[in-house]
Biotite code that builds the C-alpha atoms (Angstrom):
import biotite.structure as struc

atoms = struc.array([
    struc.Atom([121.952, 63.265, 145.523], chain_id="A", res_id=1, res_name="UNK", atom_name="CA", element="C"),
    struc.Atom([120.389, 61.935, 142.312], chain_id="A", res_id=2, res_name="UNK", atom_name="CA", element="C"),
    struc.Atom([116.924, 62.505, 143.729], chain_id="A", res_id=3, res_name="UNK", atom_name="CA", element="C"),
    struc.Atom([117.859, 66.061, 144.663], chain_id="A", res_id=4, res_name="UNK", atom_name="CA", element="C"),
    struc.Atom([119.065, 66.794, 141.117], chain_id="A", res_id=5, res_name="UNK", atom_name="CA", element="C"),
    struc.Atom([115.937, 65.209, 139.690], chain_id="A", res_id=6, res_name="UNK", atom_name="CA", element="C"),
    struc.Atom([113.745, 67.397, 141.890], chain_id="A", res_id=7, res_name="UNK", atom_name="CA", element="C"),
    struc.Atom([115.698, 70.511, 140.833], chain_id="A", res_id=8, res_name="UNK", atom_name="CA", element="C"),
    struc.Atom([115.318, 69.618, 137.171], chain_id="A", res_id=9, res_name="UNK", atom_name="CA", element="C"),
    struc.Atom([111.611, 68.976, 137.593], chain_id="A", res_id=10, res_name="UNK", atom_name="CA", element="C"),
    struc.Atom([111.123, 72.355, 139.263], chain_id="A", res_id=11, res_name="UNK", atom_name="CA", element="C"),
    struc.Atom([113.219, 74.527, 136.966], chain_id="A", res_id=12, res_name="UNK", atom_name="CA", element="C"),
    struc.Atom([112.558, 72.899, 133.598], chain_id="A", res_id=13, res_name="UNK", atom_name="CA", element="C"),
    struc.Atom([108.925, 74.085, 133.422], chain_id="A", res_id=14, res_name="UNK", atom_name="CA", element="C"),
    struc.Atom([110.065, 77.635, 134.256], chain_id="A", res_id=15, res_name="UNK", atom_name="CA", element="C"),
    struc.Atom([112.653, 77.485, 131.471], chain_id="A", res_id=16, res_name="UNK", atom_name="CA", element="C"),
    struc.Atom([110.071, 76.190, 129.009], chain_id="A", res_id=17, res_name="UNK", atom_name="CA", element="C"),
    struc.Atom([107.549, 78.856, 130.051], chain_id="A", res_id=18, res_name="UNK", atom_name="CA", element="C"),
    struc.Atom([110.153, 81.611, 129.703], chain_id="A", res_id=19, res_name="UNK", atom_name="CA", element="C"),
    struc.Atom([110.998, 80.478, 126.185], chain_id="A", res_id=20, res_name="UNK", atom_name="CA", element="C"),
    struc.Atom([107.412, 80.047, 125.036], chain_id="A", res_id=21, res_name="UNK", atom_name="CA", element="C"),
    struc.Atom([106.277, 83.434, 126.362], chain_id="A", res_id=22, res_name="UNK", atom_name="CA", element="C"),
    struc.Atom([108.790, 85.348, 124.237], chain_id="A", res_id=23, res_name="UNK", atom_name="CA", element="C"),
    struc.Atom([106.643, 85.169, 121.115], chain_id="A", res_id=24, res_name="UNK", atom_name="CA", element="C"),
    struc.Atom([104.712, 88.301, 120.256], chain_id="A", res_id=25, res_name="UNK", atom_name="CA", element="C"),
    struc.Atom([101.942, 86.471, 118.404], chain_id="A", res_id=26, res_name="UNK", atom_name="CA", element="C"),
    struc.Atom([98.968, 86.128, 120.697], chain_id="A", res_id=27, res_name="UNK", atom_name="CA", element="C"),
    struc.Atom([100.246, 88.541, 123.355], chain_id="A", res_id=28, res_name="UNK", atom_name="CA", element="C"),
    struc.Atom([97.661, 91.244, 124.015], chain_id="A", res_id=29, res_name="UNK", atom_name="CA", element="C"),
    struc.Atom([98.468, 94.846, 123.183], chain_id="A", res_id=30, res_name="UNK", atom_name="CA", element="C"),
    struc.Atom([98.150, 95.888, 126.832], chain_id="A", res_id=31, res_name="UNK", atom_name="CA", element="C"),
    struc.Atom([101.204, 93.752, 127.688], chain_id="A", res_id=32, res_name="UNK", atom_name="CA", element="C"),
    struc.Atom([103.373, 96.081, 125.557], chain_id="A", res_id=33, res_name="UNK", atom_name="CA", element="C"),
    struc.Atom([104.580, 99.633, 126.138], chain_id="A", res_id=34, res_name="UNK", atom_name="CA", element="C"),
    struc.Atom([103.407, 101.911, 123.319], chain_id="A", res_id=35, res_name="UNK", atom_name="CA", element="C"),
    struc.Atom([105.975, 104.363, 121.988], chain_id="A", res_id=36, res_name="UNK", atom_name="CA", element="C"),
    struc.Atom([105.831, 106.039, 118.605], chain_id="A", res_id=37, res_name="UNK", atom_name="CA", element="C"),
    struc.Atom([108.824, 108.116, 117.592], chain_id="A", res_id=38, res_name="UNK", atom_name="CA", element="C"),
    struc.Atom([107.434, 109.258, 114.269], chain_id="A", res_id=39, res_name="UNK", atom_name="CA", element="C"),
    struc.Atom([105.619, 112.148, 112.688], chain_id="A", res_id=40, res_name="UNK", atom_name="CA", element="C"),
    struc.Atom([101.973, 111.722, 111.826], chain_id="A", res_id=41, res_name="UNK", atom_name="CA", element="C"),
    struc.Atom([99.424, 114.098, 110.376], chain_id="A", res_id=42, res_name="UNK", atom_name="CA", element="C"),
    struc.Atom([96.052, 112.825, 111.480], chain_id="A", res_id=43, res_name="UNK", atom_name="CA", element="C"),
    struc.Atom([96.094, 109.671, 113.608], chain_id="A", res_id=44, res_name="UNK", atom_name="CA", element="C"),
    struc.Atom([98.585, 108.346, 116.116], chain_id="A", res_id=45, res_name="UNK", atom_name="CA", element="C"),
    struc.Atom([99.666, 104.825, 115.082], chain_id="A", res_id=46, res_name="UNK", atom_name="CA", element="C"),
    struc.Atom([98.017, 103.341, 118.179], chain_id="A", res_id=47, res_name="UNK", atom_name="CA", element="C"),
    struc.Atom([94.635, 104.608, 116.943], chain_id="A", res_id=48, res_name="UNK", atom_name="CA", element="C"),
    struc.Atom([94.719, 102.034, 114.143], chain_id="A", res_id=49, res_name="UNK", atom_name="CA", element="C"),
    struc.Atom([94.868, 99.200, 116.662], chain_id="A", res_id=50, res_name="UNK", atom_name="CA", element="C"),
    struc.Atom([91.146, 98.592, 116.915], chain_id="A", res_id=51, res_name="UNK", atom_name="CA", element="C"),
    struc.Atom([89.461, 95.207, 116.640], chain_id="A", res_id=52, res_name="UNK", atom_name="CA", element="C"),
    struc.Atom([92.220, 92.635, 116.097], chain_id="A", res_id=53, res_name="UNK", atom_name="CA", element="C"),
    struc.Atom([94.563, 94.822, 114.034], chain_id="A", res_id=54, res_name="UNK", atom_name="CA", element="C"),
    struc.Atom([97.262, 94.292, 116.671], chain_id="A", res_id=55, res_name="UNK", atom_name="CA", element="C"),
    struc.Atom([97.140, 90.530, 116.084], chain_id="A", res_id=56, res_name="UNK", atom_name="CA", element="C"),
    struc.Atom([97.455, 91.115, 112.348], chain_id="A", res_id=57, res_name="UNK", atom_name="CA", element="C"),
    struc.Atom([100.524, 93.337, 112.778], chain_id="A", res_id=58, res_name="UNK", atom_name="CA", element="C"),
    struc.Atom([102.171, 90.824, 115.110], chain_id="A", res_id=59, res_name="UNK", atom_name="CA", element="C"),
    struc.Atom([101.536, 88.015, 112.645], chain_id="A", res_id=60, res_name="UNK", atom_name="CA", element="C"),
    struc.Atom([103.287, 89.918, 109.875], chain_id="A", res_id=61, res_name="UNK", atom_name="CA", element="C"),
    struc.Atom([106.454, 90.840, 111.772], chain_id="A", res_id=62, res_name="UNK", atom_name="CA", element="C"),
    struc.Atom([107.777, 88.042, 109.586], chain_id="A", res_id=63, res_name="UNK", atom_name="CA", element="C"),
    struc.Atom([106.445, 88.443, 106.061], chain_id="A", res_id=64, res_name="UNK", atom_name="CA", element="C"),
    struc.Atom([103.618, 86.247, 104.852], chain_id="A", res_id=65, res_name="UNK", atom_name="CA", element="C"),
    struc.Atom([100.498, 86.024, 102.748], chain_id="A", res_id=66, res_name="UNK", atom_name="CA", element="C"),
    struc.Atom([96.972, 86.479, 104.021], chain_id="A", res_id=67, res_name="UNK", atom_name="CA", element="C"),
    struc.Atom([96.826, 82.680, 104.307], chain_id="A", res_id=68, res_name="UNK", atom_name="CA", element="C"),
    struc.Atom([99.216, 83.028, 107.253], chain_id="A", res_id=69, res_name="UNK", atom_name="CA", element="C"),
    struc.Atom([96.426, 84.717, 109.201], chain_id="A", res_id=70, res_name="UNK", atom_name="CA", element="C"),
    struc.Atom([94.121, 81.814, 108.343], chain_id="A", res_id=71, res_name="UNK", atom_name="CA", element="C"),
    struc.Atom([96.690, 79.295, 109.585], chain_id="A", res_id=72, res_name="UNK", atom_name="CA", element="C"),
    struc.Atom([97.076, 81.228, 112.856], chain_id="A", res_id=73, res_name="UNK", atom_name="CA", element="C"),
    struc.Atom([93.312, 81.464, 113.305], chain_id="A", res_id=74, res_name="UNK", atom_name="CA", element="C"),
    struc.Atom([93.323, 85.268, 113.117], chain_id="A", res_id=75, res_name="UNK", atom_name="CA", element="C"),
    struc.Atom([90.119, 86.560, 111.513], chain_id="A", res_id=76, res_name="UNK", atom_name="CA", element="C"),
    struc.Atom([90.515, 89.487, 109.113], chain_id="A", res_id=77, res_name="UNK", atom_name="CA", element="C"),
    struc.Atom([89.009, 91.150, 106.096], chain_id="A", res_id=78, res_name="UNK", atom_name="CA", element="C"),
    struc.Atom([90.612, 92.985, 103.193], chain_id="A", res_id=79, res_name="UNK", atom_name="CA", element="C"),
    struc.Atom([89.511, 96.383, 104.474], chain_id="A", res_id=80, res_name="UNK", atom_name="CA", element="C"),
    struc.Atom([91.486, 95.819, 107.690], chain_id="A", res_id=81, res_name="UNK", atom_name="CA", element="C"),
    struc.Atom([94.616, 95.044, 105.715], chain_id="A", res_id=82, res_name="UNK", atom_name="CA", element="C"),
    struc.Atom([94.034, 98.100, 103.531], chain_id="A", res_id=83, res_name="UNK", atom_name="CA", element="C"),
    struc.Atom([93.502, 100.345, 106.574], chain_id="A", res_id=84, res_name="UNK", atom_name="CA", element="C"),
    struc.Atom([96.821, 99.193, 108.033], chain_id="A", res_id=85, res_name="UNK", atom_name="CA", element="C"),
    struc.Atom([98.491, 99.905, 104.687], chain_id="A", res_id=86, res_name="UNK", atom_name="CA", element="C"),
    struc.Atom([96.937, 103.386, 104.480], chain_id="A", res_id=87, res_name="UNK", atom_name="CA", element="C"),
    struc.Atom([98.053, 104.032, 108.054], chain_id="A", res_id=88, res_name="UNK", atom_name="CA", element="C"),
    struc.Atom([101.601, 103.095, 106.971], chain_id="A", res_id=89, res_name="UNK", atom_name="CA", element="C"),
    struc.Atom([101.759, 100.248, 109.479], chain_id="A", res_id=90, res_name="UNK", atom_name="CA", element="C"),
    struc.Atom([101.657, 97.385, 106.972], chain_id="A", res_id=91, res_name="UNK", atom_name="CA", element="C"),
    struc.Atom([103.318, 96.938, 103.599], chain_id="A", res_id=92, res_name="UNK", atom_name="CA", element="C"),
    struc.Atom([102.168, 94.642, 100.800], chain_id="A", res_id=93, res_name="UNK", atom_name="CA", element="C"),
    struc.Atom([104.539, 93.420, 98.101], chain_id="A", res_id=94, res_name="UNK", atom_name="CA", element="C"),
    struc.Atom([103.308, 90.726, 95.693], chain_id="A", res_id=95, res_name="UNK", atom_name="CA", element="C"),
    struc.Atom([100.541, 89.625, 98.068], chain_id="A", res_id=96, res_name="UNK", atom_name="CA", element="C"),
    struc.Atom([103.030, 89.265, 100.952], chain_id="A", res_id=97, res_name="UNK", atom_name="CA", element="C"),
    struc.Atom([102.443, 91.497, 103.931], chain_id="A", res_id=98, res_name="UNK", atom_name="CA", element="C"),
    struc.Atom([105.088, 92.820, 106.307], chain_id="A", res_id=99, res_name="UNK", atom_name="CA", element="C"),
    struc.Atom([104.656, 94.977, 109.387], chain_id="A", res_id=100, res_name="UNK", atom_name="CA", element="C"),
    struc.Atom([106.430, 98.308, 108.914], chain_id="A", res_id=101, res_name="UNK", atom_name="CA", element="C"),
    struc.Atom([106.757, 99.139, 112.604], chain_id="A", res_id=102, res_name="UNK", atom_name="CA", element="C"),
    struc.Atom([109.133, 97.544, 115.055], chain_id="A", res_id=103, res_name="UNK", atom_name="CA", element="C"),
    struc.Atom([107.440, 95.204, 117.499], chain_id="A", res_id=104, res_name="UNK", atom_name="CA", element="C"),
    struc.Atom([109.931, 93.752, 119.929], chain_id="A", res_id=105, res_name="UNK", atom_name="CA", element="C"),
    struc.Atom([109.537, 90.637, 122.039], chain_id="A", res_id=106, res_name="UNK", atom_name="CA", element="C"),
    struc.Atom([110.972, 90.331, 125.526], chain_id="A", res_id=107, res_name="UNK", atom_name="CA", element="C"),
    struc.Atom([114.403, 89.078, 124.447], chain_id="A", res_id=108, res_name="UNK", atom_name="CA", element="C"),
    struc.Atom([114.847, 91.860, 121.855], chain_id="A", res_id=109, res_name="UNK", atom_name="CA", element="C"),
    struc.Atom([113.772, 94.476, 124.376], chain_id="A", res_id=110, res_name="UNK", atom_name="CA", element="C"),
    struc.Atom([116.248, 93.173, 126.946], chain_id="A", res_id=111, res_name="UNK", atom_name="CA", element="C"),
    struc.Atom([119.076, 93.322, 124.388], chain_id="A", res_id=112, res_name="UNK", atom_name="CA", element="C"),
    struc.Atom([118.176, 96.888, 123.423], chain_id="A", res_id=113, res_name="UNK", atom_name="CA", element="C"),
    struc.Atom([118.124, 98.022, 127.052], chain_id="A", res_id=114, res_name="UNK", atom_name="CA", element="C"),
    struc.Atom([121.622, 96.720, 127.789], chain_id="A", res_id=115, res_name="UNK", atom_name="CA", element="C"),
])
């Protein structure tokens, strides 16, 4: 019986760990998300700003941080990218701290919303 429980734990523990580690939005490619924009826009759809690695930048700033946060995550950027995201109203800067202005939900948040 102990061996059976050990085998069960060994099989299901990696799945539990994988499920918890895959919930982060940082590093998940844009194509793994559904794109919906319920907003008015005059010239460009918000998804049109997501060229190069702008998606990675927005995901990194779901929780506010300085540009050094991108360095620590290994996300390359330049100031013009950050400015473009600000002009596109997707990123906000307050005292050198950036915050994503759009809602980007991970799997657990999406599941809670859909209930």
